[in-house]
C-alpha positions in Angstrom: 74.9 85.3 74.5 71.7 85.9 75.8 73.0 86.0 79.5 75.4 88.5 78.2 72.8 90.6 76.8 70.6 90.2 79.8 73.4 91.9 81.9 73.8 94.8 79.6 69.9 95.3 79.7 69.7 95.3 83.5 72.6 97.7 84.3 71.9 99.8 81.2 68.4 100.2 83.0 70.1 101.3 86.3 72.2 103.6 84.4 69.5 105.0 82.6 67.4 105.5 85.8 70.4 107.3 87.3 70.7 109.7 84.5 67.1 110.4 84.0 67.0 111.4 87.7 70.1 113.7 87.1 69.3 116.0 84.2 69.2 119.3 85.2 69.1 122.8 83.1 72.0 124.4 85.1 75.2 123.8 87.1 73.3 123.4 90.0 69.8 121.2 89.9 66.9 121.4 92.0 65.5 119.1 94.2 62.5 117.2 92.8 59.4 119.4 93.1 56.5 118.4 95.2 58.5 117.0 98.4 57.6 118.5 101.9 59.7 121.3 103.1 62.2 120.3 106.0 61.3 121.7 109.2 61.8 119.3 112.0 65.4 117.5 113.1 63.9 114.4 111.9 63.2 115.7 108.3 67.0 116.7 107.9 67.8 113.3 109.0 65.8 111.4 106.5 67.5 113.9 103.9 71.0 112.5 104.9 69.2 108.8 104.7 68.8 109.5 101.3 70.3 106.7 99.0 71.1 108.7 96.4 74.0 110.5 98.5 75.7 107.1 98.2 75.6 106.7 94.5 77.9 107.9 91.8 76.7 108.0 88.0 79.6 108.4 85.9 83.1 107.6 86.5 85.4 108.2 83.4 88.8 107.7 85.7 88.2 103.7 85.8 89.1 103.5 82.4 92.0 106.2 82.6 94.3 104.6 85.0 97.9 103.8 83.7 97.6 100.1 84.8 95.2 99.2 81.8 95.7 98.5 78.2 93.2 98.3 75.2 91.9 94.8 73.4 91.4 96.2 69.9 89.2 92.8 68.8 86.8 94.1 71.7 87.2 97.6 71.9 84.1 99.0 70.6 80.9 100.5 72.5 78.4 97.8 73.7 80.9 95.1 73.1 83.7 95.4 75.2 83.7 99.1 76.0 80.4 100.8 77.8 80.1 103.8 75.2 82.0 106.3 73.0 82.7 108.6 76.2 84.6 105.5 77.8 86.8 105.2 74.6 87.6 108.9 74.6 88.4 108.8 78.3 90.9 105.6 77.6 92.3 107.7 74.7 93.1 110.8 77.0 91.0 113.0 74.8 90.4 116.7 75.5 86.9 116.4 75.9 85.1 113.0 77.1 81.4 113.8 76.6 79.7 114.5 73.4 78.5 118.3 72.9 74.9 117.0 72.8 75.1 114.9 76.1 74.0 116.2 79.6 75.3 114.1 81.7 79.1 113.9 83.3 81.0 113.4 86.6 79.2 116.5 88.0 75.7 115.3 87.8 75.4 113.3 90.9 78.1 115.2 92.6 76.1 118.6 92.3 72.6 117.1 93.5 74.6 115.9 96.5 75.8 119.3 97.2 72.4 120.7 97.4 71.3 118.1 100.1 74.7 118.9 102.1 74.1 122.6 102.1 70.4 122.4 102.9 71.4 120.5 106.1 74.4 122.8 106.8 72.4 125.8 106.6 69.1 124.9 108.1 69.4 122.2 110.6 70.6 124.2 113.5 67.1 125.9 113.4 65.0 123.0 113.1 62.3 122.3 115.4 62.0 119.4 118.1 65.6 117.9 117.7 68.1 118.7 120.6 71.4 120.5 120.1 73.9 117.6 120.1 71.4 115.9 117.4 71.5 118.9 115.2 75.1 119.4 115.7 75.8 115.6 114.7 73.7 116.2 111.6 75.2 119.5 110.3 78.9 117.8 111.0 77.9 114.8 108.8 76.6 117.2 105.8 79.8 119.2 106.2 81.9 116.3 106.0 79.9 115.1 102.8 80.1 118.5 101.4 83.9 118.4 101.9 83.9 114.6 100.2 82.3 116.4 97.1 84.3 119.1 96.6 87.3 116.7 97.1 86.1 114.8 94.5 85.3 117.8 92.1 88.6 119.7 92.5 90.2 116.4 91.8 88.4 116.0 88.6 88.7 119.8 87.3 91.6 121.6 89.1 95.3 120.7 88.4 97.0 118.3 90.8 97.8 120.0 94.2 100.9 121.7 94.1 102.2 123.8 96.9 103.9 126.2 94.5 101.1 126.9 92.2 97.8 126.2 94.2 96.9 129.6 95.0 96.7 130.7 91.2 95.8 127.2 89.3 92.1 127.7 88.8 90.2 124.9 91.0 86.3 124.6 91.2 83.1 126.8 92.0 82.2 126.3 95.6 78.9 125.7 96.4 77.9 126.7 99.9 74.3 127.2 99.9 71.1 125.2 98.6 70.2 128.1 96.3 68.3 126.8 93.1 68.0 130.7 91.6 72.0 130.9 91.8 73.2 131.2 88.1 76.5 132.6 88.3 79.5 130.3 89.2 82.9 131.3 89.7 86.2 128.9 90.1 88.2 129.7 93.0 91.9 128.7 93.1 92.7 125.1 94.1 94.3 126.4 97.2 91.0 128.2 98.2 89.0 124.6 97.4 91.5 122.4 99.7 91.4 125.4 102.3 87.5 125.0 102.7 87.7 121.0 102.5 90.1 121.2 105.3 87.7 123.9 107.4 84.7 121.6 106.7 86.4 118.2 107.9 88.1 120.1 111.0 84.8 121.2 112.2 83.0 118.4 111.5 85.0 115.3 113.4 84.4 116.4 116.7 80.9 116.6 116.3 80.4 113.3 114.2 79.6 109.8 115.7 82.2 107.7 117.2 80.3 104.8 116.4 79.9 103.2 113.1 76.3 102.7 112.6 76.1 102.5 108.9 78.4 102.4 105.7 75.6 104.9 104.2 76.3 107.6 107.1 79.6 109.6 107.9 81.2 108.7 110.9 84.0 110.1 112.5 86.4 107.4 111.4 85.3 107.8 107.7 85.8 111.9 107.8 89.3 111.3 109.4 90.2 108.9 106.5 89.0 111.6 104.1 90.9 114.4 105.8 94.1 112.1 105.9 93.6 111.6 102.1 93.2 115.3 101.4 96.7 115.9 103.2 98.4 113.0 101.4 97.2 114.4 98.2 98.8 118.1 99.6 102.1 115.9 100.5 101.7 116.9 103.9 102.4 113.2 105.3 102.8 114.3 108.9 99.3 115.9 109.3 97.7 112.8 107.5 99.4 110.0 109.6 97.7 110.4 112.9 94.4 110.7 111.2 94.8 107.2 109.6 96.1 105.8 113.0 92.8 107.3 114.4 90.6 105.7 111.8 91.8 102.4 112.2 91.9 102.5 115.9 88.0 103.6 115.6 86.8 100.6 113.4 86.4 98.6 116.4 83.6 100.9 117.6 81.0 99.6 115.1 77.7 98.2 115.1 78.3 96.8 111.5 81.1 94.6 110.7 84.3 97.1 109.5 87.7 95.6 108.7 89.9 93.6 106.5 88.5 90.5 105.0 91.0 87.5 105.0 91.1 86.3 101.7 92.4 82.7 102.5 88.9 82.3 104.1 86.8 84.5 102.0 87.5 82.4 98.9 87.3 78.8 100.6 84.1 76.7 100.1 81.5 78.7 102.4 83.5 81.9 102.5 82.0 85.4 101.8 83.3 85.5 98.0 82.5 81.7 97.2 81.5 80.7 94.8 83.3 82.2 92.1 81.1 82.4 88.8 82.9 81.6 85.7 81.5 84.5 83.8 81.0 87.1 86.6 83.5 86.1 89.2 83.5 86.3 93.0 80.6 86.7 95.0 81.4 90.4 95.9 78.6 92.4 94.4 76.6 93.5 97.6 78.5 97.1 98.9 75.7 97.4 101.7 77.1 94.4 103.7 81.1 94.4 102.4 83.0 95.0 105.6 85.9 96.7 103.7 83.7 99.6 102.9 83.5 102.3 105.9 81.5 105.1 104.0 79.9 103.9 100.8 79.8 105.9 97.5 78.9 103.1 94.7 79.0 103.1 91.3 78.6 100.8 88.5 82.0 99.3 87.0 81.4 97.3 84.0 85.3 96.5 83.9 85.0 95.0 87.0 82.4 92.2 85.6 82.1 91.4 82.1 83.2 94.3 79.6 86.6 92.9 78.2 88.2 95.8 75.9 90.0 97.5 78.3 91.8 94.4 80.6 95.1 95.1 82.5 98.3 95.2 81.0 101.3 92.9 81.1 103.0 95.4 83.7 100.4 95.2 85.9 99.6 91.6 85.7 103.2 90.8 86.3 103.0 92.6 89.6 101.3 89.7 91.2 102.7 86.7 92.3 101.4 83.1 92.1 100.3 83.1 95.9 98.5 86.5 95.6 94.8 85.6 96.2 93.7 88.5 94.6 94.4 86.9 90.8 91.1 85.2 91.6 89.4 88.7 90.8 91.1 88.4 87.3 90.7 86.1 84.3 92.7 85.6 80.9 89.5 85.0 79.1 87.2 87.6 77.8 83.7 87.9 77.6 81.5 86.4 76.3 84.0 83.5 76.6 84.8 82.0 73.3 87.8 79.7 74.2 90.2 82.3 73.4 92.4 84.2 75.8 94.3 87.8 75.9 97.8 88.0 74.8 100.6 89.1 76.7 99.4 88.3 80.1 96.8 90.6 80.1 93.4 89.6 82.0 90.0 91.6 82.7 88.9 91.9 86.1 85.9 90.7 87.6 83.6 90.3 90.9 85.4 93.4 92.3 83.6 95.9 94.6 83.0 99.7 93.2 83.1 102.1 95.8 84.6 105.7 95.7 84.1 106.5 99.4 86.2 105.1 102.1 87.7 101.5 102.0 89.6 100.0 104.9 92.6 98.6 102.3 93.0 102.2 101.0 93.7 103.3 104.8 96.2 100.8 105.8 98.0 101.5 102.6 98.1 105.3 102.9 99.1 104.8 106.5 102.1 102.8 105.6 102.8 105.2 102.5 103.0 108.0 105.1 105.1 106.0 107.6 107.2 105.3 105.1 107.9 108.9 103.4 108.5 110.0 106.9 111.2 107.3 107.5 109.4 105.0 109.9 110.2 101.9 108.1 109.3 99.5 110.9 105.9 100.9 111.1 105.4 101.0 107.3 106.4 97.1 106.7 104.3 96.5 109.7 101.1 98.1 108.3 102.0 96.9 105.1 102.4 93.2 106.1 99.4 93.3 108.0 97.4 93.8 105.0 99.3 91.5 102.6 98.6 88.6 105.0 94.8 88.9 104.4 96.0 88.9 100.8 98.5 86.1 100.2 98.1 82.4 100.6 99.1 81.4 104.1 99.9 78.1 103.1 103.1 79.8 101.2 106.0 80.5 104.0 107.1 84.3 103.7 104.4 84.7 100.9 103.4 88.2 102.6 106.9 89.5 103.6 108.5 92.5 102.0 111.8 91.7 100.9 114.5 93.0 103.4 116.4 94.9 100.6 113.5 96.9 99.9 112.2 97.1 103.8 115.4 99.1 104.8 115.1 101.8 101.8 112.8 104.5 102.2 112.2 105.1 98.5 112.3 101.4 97.3 109.7 100.8 100.1 107.3 103.7 99.2 107.4 102.6 95.7 106.7 99.1 96.7 103.7 100.5 98.5 102.5 102.3 95.8 102.8 99.3 93.7 100.7 97.5 96.3 98.0 99.8 95.7 98.1 99.0 92.1 97.9 95.4 93.2 94.7 96.0 95.5 92.8 98.5 93.5 93.4 97.4 89.7 90.5 98.5 87.5 88.6 100.2 90.3 89.8 104.2 89.1 91.7 104.6 92.5 95.0 104.7 90.5 93.8 107.6 88.5 94.1 109.6 91.8 97.3 108.3 92.5 98.5 109.3 89.2 97.4 112.9 89.8 99.2 113.5 92.9 102.3 111.5 92.0 102.9 113.7 88.8 103.9 116.6 91.0 106.1 114.6 93.3 109.7 115.0 92.1 110.6 111.8 93.5 107.9 109.7 92.5 106.6 111.0 89.4 108.4 108.6 87.3 106.1 105.7 88.5 103.5 107.4 86.6 102.8 105.6 83.6 101.9 108.2 80.8 100.8 106.1 77.8 98.0 103.5 77.0 98.5 100.9 74.3 95.9 99.1 72.2 96.8 95.5 71.3 95.6 93.0 68.6 94.7 89.5 69.5 98.4 88.6 68.9 99.8 90.7 71.4 100.9 93.4 68.9 100.8 97.4 69.7 98.4 98.5 66.8 98.3 102.1 68.7 99.2 104.3 71.4 97.7 107.2 73.3 99.9 109.4 75.3 98.8 111.3 78.4 99.5 114.8 78.3 99.8 116.4 81.5 97.0 118.8 81.0 94.7 115.5 80.5 95.3 115.1 84.2 92.6 117.6 84.7 89.3 117.2 83.0 87.7 120.0 81.0 84.1 120.9 81.6 81.3 119.2 79.6 79.8 121.5 77.0 76.5 121.5 78.6 77.8 122.8 81.7 79.6 125.9 79.5 76.7 126.0 77.6 74.4 126.8 80.8 77.3 128.8 82.5 79.2 130.8 79.8 81.3 132.9 82.2 82.9 129.6 83.7 86.3 129.5 82.9 87.3 126.5 80.7 90.3 124.1 81.3 92.9 124.0 78.5 
């Protein structure tokens, strides 16, 4: 129990540190006072090396995904759930944060926007650097701004629907680093996507082809982001060549980037070895994780020891016994008492927490695009390439896709979507899939629209339906108070 409390204390201090550094009085916060004024190209380089650009504070979507269930005996703040906000998010309540709270998903993202806009608007006039250096830094900032706007419009705008995007309220687009700005008007979802695409399209050609750091934007990372943007717009023909180029560019790296083969990673001496019985596989250092292409790190309590929101029975049954990803799950809640979850539910432990670009995501999105376009052979090849690194190699044909699925476009696409759940369960990635699939007539039926709460014997004691309105976050009250003219979501 003391070990459990120590972990909570350590992570709580980390979150408090992030929160204190993120406090603000308005929609866009000021960079901390007292720092030197950037004048040289090297100053703008240092701005992009700021580790705050690679961290995310609040991430409510991780408990909102449909692969999860509630476990009533541990469903209380500080025990099996982080806080009240996570409970409200899991229950799909209208407002996640209390009116007195002054931090949210906006907190870190809006601070990052300030830095990116400062570089975008100033670096070309900086001293000492050459044009190529300046263009490269500006391209990094453009792609970084695009990623932030992409996250924000997927938090606070409706899922992209080509029929309604031009009239659906999106987000305020922040394009200048001006701390005196006090009026923020929401543009449409379409206008937000238009700027995101424009920023990424302009940036890609000037971005470094060589991947030198997970902290810095590379051409491959920007291609993957733009590919995801097009997937969310259901423009799979535009997305596919971007994912293809991204994967081709992974070999041009001075850091190790690619897929881990879990057969070796979980073996004695492997990168995930040893597996701690309480906190899981040894996969906590995102700085060296080769499956991370572009780092946007967050703290995920539900991938380590918080046990009140495990994966559901339906999710557990998506895995076969030959799937090595099961090493990231345990049937035992934490702290261990000898009891196990009912209904095959399991908690996750030892999974990485990165909201940026992950290599498995690129493989699966590429396969999805191919399947949707009818290129089933290449879709299966890409899917199997991933699965061979996830399934027990000592079991014949474990990674293969069943023939009846491999030959059917809709069945194969659904199988790929299920593979995404198997790969990303408890990371929050499924929430973004739920949003985009909710407006997809062919695949909207794959989205779960309810969270169930179970007691210790496996009986449903309460259910929380997901109304379509709650696929979009409402702005927290402190933002509305500071910006009374900002249009609130239903």
